matplotlib code that plots the C-alpha trace (Angstrom):
import matplotlib.pyplot as plt

x = [39.9, 43.5, 44.9, 42.8, 44.1, 47.8, 47.4, 45.8, 48.5, 51.2, 49.6, 49.4, 53.1, 54.4, 54.8, 56.4, 58.6, 59.0, 59.2, 62.2, 64.0, 63.5, 64.8, 67.9, 68.7, 68.3, 69.7, 73.2, 74.2, 75.4, 77.8, 76.7, 78.4, 81.1, 80.1, 79.9, 82.4, 79.5, 76.4, 73.0, 70.7, 68.2, 64.9, 64.0, 60.2, 58.6, 54.9, 53.4, 50.1, 49.9, 53.5, 54.4, 55.7, 58.3, 58.8, 61.9, 63.8, 63.1, 64.0, 67.3, 68.1, 67.4, 69.6, 72.5, 72.5, 75.8, 74.7, 76.3, 73.4, 70.2, 66.9, 64.4, 60.7, 58.1, 54.4, 52.0, 48.7, 46.2, 47.8, 45.8, 48.4, 51.8, 53.3, 53.0, 54.4, 57.5, 58.2, 58.6, 61.7, 63.4, 63.8, 66.3, 63.6, 61.1, 57.7, 54.2, 51.2, 48.0, 45.0, 42.8, 43.7, 43.5, 45.5, 49.0, 48.6, 47.6, 50.5, 53.0, 51.6, 52.1, 55.6, 56.7, 55.5, 58.1, 60.9, 64.0, 66.1, 66.8, 66.2, 63.3, 63.6, 60.2, 60.1, 57.7, 58.4, 58.7, 61.9, 65.2, 68.1, 71.6, 73.9, 75.2, 72.0, 71.0, 74.3, 73.9, 70.3, 71.4, 74.3, 71.9, 70.2, 73.4, 72.4, 69.9, 67.7, 67.0, 63.8, 63.8, 66.0, 64.8, 66.8, 66.5, 63.8, 64.8, 61.9, 62.9, 60.9, 59.8, 58.6, 57.7, 54.3, 56.1, 58.5, 56.3, 56.1, 59.8, 60.6, 58.1, 59.8, 63.2, 61.8, 60.4, 63.8, 65.5, 62.9, 63.4, 67.1, 66.7, 64.4, 66.9, 69.6, 67.4, 66.6, 64.6, 62.0, 58.4, 58.0, 60.3, 59.6, 57.3, 59.0, 62.4, 63.1, 64.5, 63.7, 64.4, 62.0, 61.2, 60.1, 57.6, 54.0, 51.8, 48.8, 45.2, 43.8, 41.8, 44.8, 45.5, 49.0, 50.8, 54.2, 53.1, 51.3, 54.4, 56.6, 54.1, 54.2, 58.0, 57.6, 55.1, 57.9, 60.1, 62.2, 63.5, 63.3, 66.3, 66.9, 70.1, 71.3, 73.9, 71.1, 69.5, 66.7, 65.1, 61.5, 59.6, 57.5, 53.7, 52.9, 50.1, 48.6, 45.4, 47.4, 49.3, 46.1, 44.7, 48.0, 48.2, 44.6, 45.2, 48.4, 46.6, 43.6, 46.0, 47.9, 44.9, 43.5, 46.8, 47.3, 43.8, 45.1, 48.0, 46.6, 49.3, 52.0, 50.7, 51.7, 54.9, 58.3, 57.4, 54.4, 56.1, 57.3, 54.0, 52.0, 54.5, 55.2, 51.9, 48.9, 49.6, 50.4, 47.1, 45.4, 47.2, 44.6, 41.9, 43.8, 44.7, 41.1, 40.0, 42.7, 41.6, 37.9, 38.8, 40.7, 37.6, 35.0, 37.1, 38.3, 41.6, 45.0, 43.8, 47.5, 47.8, 44.5, 45.6, 48.9, 47.3, 44.7, 47.5, 49.3, 46.1, 45.4, 48.9, 48.4, 45.2, 46.9, 49.5, 46.8, 45.4, 48.9, 49.6, 46.5, 47.5, 51.3, 54.0, 56.2, 55.1, 57.2, 58.8, 57.1, 53.7, 54.5, 55.5, 52.4, 50.1, 51.5, 51.2, 47.5, 46.8, 48.4, 46.3, 43.0, 43.9, 43.6, 39.9, 39.4, 41.4, 39.7, 36.3, 37.2, 38.2, 34.9, 32.9, 34.9, 36.1, 39.8, 40.7, 43.8, 43.9, 46.8, 48.0, 51.5]
y = [-25.2, -25.0, -26.5, -24.0, -21.0, -21.9, -23.1, -19.8, -17.9, -19.9, -19.3, -15.6, -15.4, -17.8, -15.3, -12.6, -14.7, -18.4, -18.1, -15.6, -17.8, -20.9, -19.0, -17.9, -21.4, -22.9, -20.1, -19.1, -15.8, -16.1, -13.7, -11.6, -12.1, -9.6, -6.6, -7.4, -5.9, -4.9, -3.5, -4.3, -1.5, -0.6, 1.2, 2.9, 3.2, 5.6, 6.0, 9.2, 10.7, 14.2, 14.2, 18.0, 18.1, 15.4, 15.0, 17.2, 15.5, 12.1, 13.1, 14.8, 11.7, 9.5, 11.6, 11.3, 7.5, 5.8, 3.5, 3.6, 2.7, 4.0, 5.0, 6.9, 6.8, 8.5, 8.0, 10.6, 8.8, 11.6, 14.0, 17.1, 19.2, 20.6, 17.2, 17.4, 21.0, 19.9, 17.1, 19.7, 20.9, 17.5, 17.1, 14.3, 12.0, 10.1, 11.2, 9.8, 11.8, 9.8, 12.2, 10.3, 8.5, 4.8, 3.2, 1.7, -1.3, 0.9, 3.3, 0.4, -0.9, 2.5, 2.8, -0.7, -0.3, 2.4, 0.7, -0.3, -1.8, -5.5, -5.0, -3.0, -1.2, -0.3, 2.6, 5.1, 8.8, 8.1, 6.1, 7.9, 5.6, 5.6, 6.3, 2.7, 0.9, 0.1, -1.6, -3.9, -4.8, -5.6, -7.7, -10.0, -10.8, -12.3, -15.5, -17.2, -18.6, -15.1, -13.6, -10.3, -8.4, -5.8, -3.5, -2.2, 0.4, 2.4, 4.4, 7.7, 8.4, 12.1, 12.1, 9.8, 9.2, 7.2, 5.4, 2.3, 2.2, 2.6, -0.1, -2.5, -1.8, -2.7, -5.9, -6.7, -6.0, -8.4, -11.1, -10.8, -11.1, -14.3, -15.8, -14.9, -16.7, -19.8, -19.8, -16.8, -14.4, -14.1, -10.3, -7.4, -3.6, -2.6, 0.9, -0.5, -3.7, -5.0, -7.9, -8.8, -7.3, -10.7, -11.9, -9.1, -10.3, -7.2, -7.5, -7.2, -3.6, -4.5, -5.7, -3.6, -4.9, -4.7, -5.5, -8.5, -9.8, -9.4, -11.1, -14.0, -14.6, -15.1, -17.5, -19.4, -19.8, -21.1, -17.9, -16.8, -13.3, -11.9, -9.1, -7.2, -5.5, -3.3, -1.7, 1.0, 3.5, 6.0, 6.8, 9.1, 7.2, 7.9, 11.0, 9.6, 6.4, 7.1, 7.3, 4.1, 2.3, 2.9, 2.2, -1.2, -2.0, -1.4, -3.6, -6.4, -6.3, -6.4, -9.3, -11.4, -10.5, -11.5, -14.8, -15.8, -15.6, -17.9, -20.8, -23.2, -21.3, -22.7, -26.2, -25.2, -24.9, -21.3, -22.4, -22.5, -19.0, -17.7, -19.3, -18.2, -14.7, -13.7, -15.9, -16.6, -13.0, -11.9, -14.6, -13.5, -10.7, -13.4, -16.0, -13.2, -12.2, -15.9, -16.3, -13.3, -14.3, -17.8, -16.3, -14.2, -17.0, -19.7, -17.5, -19.4, -17.8, -14.4, -13.3, -13.8, -12.0, -9.1, -8.8, -8.7, -6.2, -3.9, -4.2, -3.4, -0.5, 0.9, 0.6, 2.6, 5.1, 5.4, 6.4, 8.9, 10.2, 10.8, 13.1, 15.1, 15.4, 15.3, 13.1, 9.5, 7.2, 4.5, 1.5, 3.1, 3.9, 0.3, -1.1, 1.4, 0.4, -3.3, -2.9, -0.7, -3.3, -6.1, -4.1, -3.1, -6.8, -6.8, -3.4, -4.4, -7.8, -6.1, -3.5, -6.2, -8.0, -4.8, -3.3, -0.4, -0.9, 0.2, 0.3, 4.1, 4.4, 7.3, 7.9]
z = [27.6, 28.9, 25.7, 23.6, 25.6, 25.2, 21.6, 20.6, 22.4, 20.7, 17.3, 18.1, 19.1, 16.3, 13.4, 15.7, 17.9, 17.1, 13.3, 13.4, 16.0, 13.7, 10.7, 12.7, 13.7, 10.2, 7.9, 6.9, 5.2, 1.6, -0.1, -3.1, -6.5, -7.5, -9.6, -13.3, -15.8, -18.1, -16.5, -18.2, -19.1, -16.4, -16.6, -13.4, -13.5, -11.1, -10.6, -9.1, -8.1, -6.7, -5.5, -5.8, -2.3, -2.7, -6.4, -7.0, -4.2, -5.7, -9.2, -8.1, -6.1, -9.1, -11.4, -8.9, -8.9, -9.7, -12.6, -16.1, -18.3, -16.7, -18.3, -16.1, -16.8, -14.6, -15.0, -13.6, -12.9, -13.5, -11.1, -10.4, -8.4, -9.7, -10.4, -14.2, -14.2, -12.2, -14.7, -17.4, -15.6, -16.1, -19.9, -19.5, -18.1, -20.1, -18.8, -19.4, -18.3, -18.0, -18.4, -16.0, -12.7, -13.3, -10.5, -10.1, -12.5, -15.3, -14.6, -14.5, -17.8, -19.5, -18.2, -19.0, -22.6, -23.1, -21.2, -23.1, -20.2, -19.7, -16.0, -14.5, -11.2, -9.7, -7.4, -5.8, -5.2, -1.4, -1.7, -1.9, -3.0, -1.7, -4.6, -5.2, -4.3, -7.8, -8.5, -5.6, -6.6, -10.1, -8.9, -7.0, -10.3, -11.7, -10.0, -12.5, -9.8, -8.4, -9.8, -8.0, -5.5, -3.0, -0.7, 2.8, 3.0, 6.1, 7.5, 9.0, 12.1, 11.9, 15.5, 18.3, 16.7, 13.9, 16.2, 16.2, 12.4, 11.9, 14.5, 12.9, 9.5, 11.0, 12.3, 8.8, 7.3, 9.7, 9.0, 5.2, 5.7, 7.8, 5.1, 2.4, 4.3, 4.4, 0.6, -0.3, 1.1, -0.1, 0.1, -0.8, -0.6, -3.4, -3.6, -4.2, -6.2, -9.5, -11.8, -15.4, -17.9, -19.4, -15.9, -15.3, -15.1, -14.7, -12.5, -13.7, -13.3, -10.2, -8.1, -5.1, -4.2, -7.6, -6.1, -4.2, -7.4, -9.5, -7.0, -6.4, -10.1, -9.8, -6.9, -9.0, -11.6, -8.9, -8.9, -5.5, -4.0, -2.1, 0.3, -0.5, 2.7, 0.9, -1.2, 0.9, 0.4, 2.8, 3.2, 5.6, 8.0, 8.0, 10.1, 12.2, 13.6, 11.6, 8.3, 9.2, 10.1, 6.6, 4.9, 6.7, 5.9, 2.2, 2.3, 4.1, 1.8, -1.2, 0.2, 0.8, -2.6, -4.3, -2.5, -3.5, -7.1, -6.4, -4.3, -5.6, -3.7, -0.4, -1.4, -3.1, -1.5, -0.6, 1.4, 4.7, 4.3, 3.1, 5.9, 8.6, 7.4, 5.9, 6.7, 10.4, 11.0, 9.5, 11.5, 14.7, 15.0, 15.2, 17.3, 19.7, 20.1, 20.5, 23.2, 25.1, 25.0, 26.2, 29.1, 30.1, 29.8, 31.5, 34.4, 34.2, 34.6, 36.0, 36.2, 32.4, 31.7, 33.9, 32.1, 28.7, 29.9, 31.1, 27.7, 25.8, 28.1, 27.5, 23.8, 24.0, 26.2, 23.5, 21.0, 23.4, 24.2, 20.5, 20.3, 23.3, 22.9, 20.2, 22.4, 23.1, 25.3, 23.3, 24.9, 24.4, 20.8, 20.1, 21.8, 20.0, 16.6, 17.4, 18.3, 15.3, 12.9, 14.3, 14.2, 10.6, 9.6, 10.3, 8.6, 5.6, 5.2, 5.5, 3.0, 0.5, 0.9, 0.7, -2.2, -0.1, -1.1, -4.6, -6.9, -6.6, -4.2, -2.0, -0.7]

ax = plt.figure().add_subplot(projection="3d")
ax.plot(x, y, z, "-o")
ax.set_aspect("equal")
plt.show()
């Protein structure tokens, strides 16, 4: 029983603590190539659904990018608000209006069919690029072994209620950097990445996590993914724990669905990263639950069980605090987010099995 208690705790902590430490010990930063003399043509492909609130800011941001040969395509996936009317005010952009909402894979397919760039940059309306970010992403593709390059997606915490989400995002960014230093990460921000058009493998229309499917297809071709820290975009953090719970559930469901399509990756050279970064983190929700149940039924280590009960209680207090006040203490916000993410694993997996998760995305 003692071995099972400590082993389950170690498995729970591994993806969050031991894995990053191992990467830090083994990896070493590598410099980016110099900017090329002749920049390849890039198609920036933006997908949108009911984005009237944020669309103008995104399009103005895109038009201000410092890139010499840039084609901009925006696909409206059956939007029913003022999104399509706003697009009329931007005649320099190539717009595609799908009459019926079909989901992200269909929108990407429609946009890619019109793309003329040698390199494709996939983006959502939510990501606002720093002016030189596209150049840094494209520079990373000068290395032939690189299949795709993603930047740092910096979440802007709008209030204390989103502090946990933005802190978790910063942790993810550092983890992808450590993986890149060791040879390549296995996940990059879906709202902010580039790859060669010839390397794009569009997902089937029923795939939830289109970005993860596209990048997994690159890993299957033995192409590496890299995090480019000089390429930066900003995105508003989700406004509530409830919204973040459903967003994480969708991401987890999509990740599990996609990995089931690429079983060979688990025995490839990327297997260590996939198991450590993705699978054991998803499994942490279960291993943590098993660990806690073992503590209860064994009556061993009462001091450990007491400490864990206090942490869970503080996380629950954080959820209650958010409902009662606009300001949540930082420790409670972080514990709340950690609890929500792990509970979302069960909800997302169940949603995948029951068909509750669909390709029709929201912001």
